[in-house]
N, C-alpha and C positions, 0 to 999 in steps of 0.2 A: 265793412267799416271804412270810414274816410281815412285815407292814407295820411293826409295832413294832420289829422287828430292823433293818429298813432305816433307820428314823429314828435308832435308836441308833447304827448304823454311820456314818451321815451326820454326826451330831452329833460323834462322835469324830474324824472327819476334820476337821470345822470347828474343833474345839478345838485340833487340831495347828496349823492355819494361822492361828488367831486371834492367835498370837504375832508374826505378820508385821506390821511397823510400817505398811506401805502397805495400806490396805483393798482396793484394786483388785488388788494382787498376791495377797492372801489369797483373794479370791473366784475369781480365775483358777486358783489352786492347787487349791481345792476342786473346781472344774469339771473341771480337768485330771485329777484323781485319779479322779473319777467316770467320766469318758470312757474312761480307760485301763484301769481295773480293774473296773468294774461291767458286767455283762452287759446287753444291751439291755432284757431283761425287768425287770431290777432298776430301770433308769432309767425305764421306762414306769410301773412301780408307784409310784416316788417322785413322779413328775409327777402321777399320778392322785391321790395323797394330797395334794399341794400344791393341786391344783385343787379338791379337796373341802374344803380348809381344815382338815385334820387338825392337831390341836395337838401340841406337843411338839418341833417342828423348831426348831433354833437359827436365830436371826436371820440368821446367816452362811449357813446352808444355804439358807434361803428366798431370800436375795439372790443367791446364786450360781446357784441354779436359775432364777430369773427373768432375770438378766442374761445367762446363757449358754444359755438354752433352745434356741436354734436349733442350736447345735453339740452339745448333749447329747441331744436328743430323737432316738430311733432312727427310721430311715426306716420307712415303712409303719405309722405310728401307728395 
């Protein structure tokens, strides 16, 4: 999948949850959405991009990925 599209999609998810007054709840919401609706290969790709320092990811996306990596990262990385 195109990395730019994944970043765009993740940023759109983050902008929805950014309205949440509690930061912790927003980050959990982002992570939960990615876990429920993104295929493992999509999550692998977004983590690879995060690890490579790809620019353009929302601060909320970066924080959600880092804080919830253990539950989001597909088995058999």
